[in-house]
C-alpha positions as CSV (number, residue, x, y, z in Angstrom):
1,M,3.7,-3.5,0.9
2,C,2.2,-5.9,-1.8
3,S,4.7,-4.9,-5.0
4,W,1.2,-4.8,-7.1
5,C,0.2,-2.0,-5.5
6,Y,3.6,-0.2,-6.1
7,A,3.2,-1.3,-9.6
8,F,-0.7,0.3,-9.5
9,D,0.7,3.4,-8.0
10,A,1.4,5.3,-11.5
11,V,-2.1,3.9,-12.5
12,L,-3.7,5.4,-9.2
13,Q,-2.5,8.7,-9.4
14,A,-3.8,9.1,-12.7
15,L,-7.1,7.8,-11.9
16,Q,-7.3,10.1,-9.2
17,S,-6.3,13.1,-11.3
18,K,-9.5,12.0,-13.6
19,L,-11.7,11.2,-11.0
20,P,-15.3,13.9,-11.0
21,Q,-15.4,14.9,-7.8
22,S,-18.3,13.0,-6.4
23,I,-16.2,10.1,-6.3
24,R,-14.3,9.9,-3.9
25,L,-11.6,7.6,-3.5
26,I,-10.3,6.2,-0.1
27,K,-7.7,3.7,0.6
28,V,-8.1,0.5,3.0
29,L,-4.7,-0.4,4.5
30,G,-5.2,-4.5,4.3
31,G,-3.0,-5.5,6.9
32,L,-1.4,-8.6,4.5
33,A,0.8,-10.2,7.3
34,A,0.7,-9.8,11.0
35,D,3.3,-8.9,13.6
36,S,6.6,-10.9,13.3
37,M,9.9,-11.2,13.4
38,E,10.6,-14.5,12.0
39,P,12.6,-15.0,8.1
40,M,10.4,-15.2,5.6
41,P,10.7,-19.0,4.3
42,P,12.5,-19.4,1.1
43,A,9.7,-20.4,-0.9
44,M,7.6,-17.5,0.1
45,V,10.9,-15.4,-0.7
46,K,11.4,-17.3,-4.3
47,H,7.4,-16.1,-5.3
48,I,7.9,-12.2,-4.2
49,Q,10.7,-12.1,-6.3
50,L,9.2,-14.0,-9.4
51,N,6.6,-11.3,-8.9
52,W,8.7,-8.6,-9.1
53,K,10.2,-9.9,-12.0
54,E,6.7,-10.3,-13.9
55,I,5.8,-6.9,-12.6
56,E,9.0,-5.9,-14.7
57,R,7.6,-8.0,-17.6
58,S,3.9,-6.7,-17.8
59,V,4.3,-3.1,-15.9
60,P,7.4,-1.4,-18.0
61,H,7.9,1.5,-16.3
62,I,8.6,-0.2,-12.9
63,H,12.0,-1.4,-12.0
64,F,12.4,-3.4,-9.4
65,N,16.3,-3.1,-7.2
66,H,16.9,-6.7,-6.2
67,A,19.7,-6.1,-4.0
68,F,17.3,-6.3,-1.2
69,W,17.5,-10.4,-1.4
70,A,20.8,-10.3,-0.6
71,N,21.4,-7.2,1.8
72,N,18.5,-8.6,4.2
73,Q,17.1,-10.6,6.3
74,A,13.5,-10.6,4.8
75,I,10.7,-10.3,7.2
76,R,7.0,-11.3,6.7
77,S,5.4,-8.6,8.4
78,T,3.8,-5.6,6.6
79,Y,1.8,-4.2,9.7
80,P,4.4,-1.9,10.7
81,S,4.5,-0.4,7.3
82,C,0.6,0.0,8.0
83,R,1.1,1.3,11.5
84,A,3.6,4.1,10.4
85,V,1.4,5.1,7.6
86,L,-0.8,5.4,10.2
87,A,1.4,7.4,12.8
88,A,1.7,9.2,9.6
89,K,-1.6,10.6,8.6
90,Q,-2.6,11.4,12.1
91,Q,0.4,14.0,12.8
92,A,0.0,15.4,9.5
93,P,-3.5,14.2,7.6
94,D,-1.9,15.3,4.3
95,V,1.0,13.5,4.0
96,E,-0.5,9.7,4.0
97,D,0.7,9.4,0.0
98,K,4.4,10.7,0.8
99,M,4.2,7.9,3.7
100,I,3.7,5.2,1.4
101,A,6.1,6.5,-1.3
102,Q,8.5,6.7,1.4
103,I,8.2,3.5,2.4
104,Q,8.3,2.0,-1.1
105,W,10.9,3.7,-2.8
106,A,12.7,2.6,1.0
107,Y,11.8,-1.1,0.1
108,Y,11.9,-1.2,-3.6
109,Q,13.9,1.0,-4.6
110,N,16.9,1.6,-2.0
111,A,16.6,-2.7,-0.4
112,Q,15.3,-1.1,3.2
113,N,13.4,-3.1,4.9
114,P,10.0,-2.4,5.4
115,A,9.6,-4.3,8.9
116,L,12.1,-2.6,10.9
117,D,11.3,0.3,12.6
118,R,14.6,1.7,11.6
119,T,13.1,1.5,8.0
120,L,9.9,3.6,9.4
121,I,11.3,6.6,10.9
122,H,13.8,7.5,8.1
123,C,10.5,7.2,5.8
124,A,9.1,9.9,8.3
125,Q,12.2,12.1,9.0
126,R,12.3,11.8,5.0
127,I,8.5,13.9,4.9
128,G,10.0,16.1,7.1
129,L,7.3,14.3,10.8
130,S,8.8,14.9,14.2
131,V,10.4,12.2,14.9
132,E,9.8,11.7,18.8
133,V,6.2,12.5,17.9
134,F,5.5,10.0,15.3
135,L,6.7,7.0,17.6
136,S,4.2,7.8,19.8
137,D,1.6,7.8,17.3
138,Y,3.4,4.5,15.8
139,H,3.5,2.7,19.0
140,S,0.2,3.8,20.2
141,E,-3.1,1.7,21.8
142,L,-5.1,4.2,18.8
143,I,-3.2,3.3,15.9
144,N,-3.1,-0.4,16.4
145,K,-7.8,0.1,16.5
146,Q,-7.5,2.2,13.9
147,L,-5.3,-0.6,11.7
148,Q,-7.5,-3.4,12.7
149,Q,-11.0,-1.1,11.3
150,Q,-9.4,-1.1,8.3
151,I,-8.5,-4.6,8.3
152,D,-12.3,-5.6,9.7
153,F,-13.2,-2.3,6.5
154,S,-11.6,-5.0,3.9
155,R,-12.7,-7.7,5.0
156,Q,-16.3,-6.6,5.0
157,L,-15.7,-5.1,1.6
158,T,-14.7,-9.0,0.5
159,V,-11.1,-8.0,-0.4
160,S,-9.0,-10.7,-1.1
161,S,-6.2,-9.6,-3.0
162,Y,-4.1,-6.6,-3.5
163,P,-3.9,-4.4,-5.2
164,S,-8.0,-4.1,-5.1
165,L,-11.1,-1.8,-6.9
166,C,-14.3,-1.5,-5.2
167,M,-17.2,1.3,-5.3
168,V,-19.4,1.4,-2.9
169,I,-22.7,2.7,-3.8
170,N,-26.1,3.4,-2.1
171,K,-24.1,0.2,0.0
172,Q,-23.4,-2.3,-3.1
173,V,-19.7,-3.5,-3.3
174,W,-18.7,-3.1,-6.7
175,M,-15.5,-4.9,-7.4
176,L,-13.5,-3.0,-9.8
177,N,-10.9,-4.7,-12.6
178,I,-8.0,-3.4,-12.5
179,D,-5.1,-2.2,-15.1
180,Y,-1.3,-1.2,-14.3
181,N,-0.9,0.5,-17.4
182,D,-4.3,2.2,-18.7
183,E,-6.0,4.2,-16.0
184,N,-8.8,4.4,-18.6
185,V,-9.7,1.5,-18.4
186,I,-10.9,1.7,-14.5
187,I,-12.2,4.8,-15.3
188,E,-14.9,4.0,-17.3
189,Q,-15.9,0.9,-15.2
190,I,-16.6,4.2,-12.2
191,M,-18.1,5.9,-14.9
192,T,-20.5,2.3,-16.4
193,L,-21.6,1.9,-12.8
194,F,-21.7,5.5,-11.2
195,N,-24.3,6.6,-14.0
196,G,-26.3,2.7,-13.5
197,E,-25.4,2.1,-17.2
């Protein structure tokens, strides 16, 4: 749910399409903000609003629906969205990217609150999932456990900002520099590491 992750999506998709089959991309949910229904502090709201404006300046194809801030009580909680992605994937393993895209569309384009169950249920419906199965999985201990495992894994990789790209070769972790406008900058780093240069 980091707005910079949303800004990175087009480059990430292009990157995926250009990677050799021998390199596997695994998406890991970092968690970011634990469950809470507390309103987001005003200073954080301002910080995120400034981030949106900075992204729009530096990543030309990205635009946000700033009506979100007037139409919603912002809540600092991203675990619900993470669980929604995992629940969607539990029901249909090939819909992970579709669910991420739907949640991001709901938040950044349609000014819906992604911390609320009703928004996430609507996203599940939009990609054709069974709402009954989705809700059962979404509220399950299995999904909570999967989320915690992914958060733990991201910490093992020493990820501290989002988005992050890591390359693991023979159990050694390499952090990659991200470019929000050119996937080739990232591919060059990957191939250099992959080829042991």
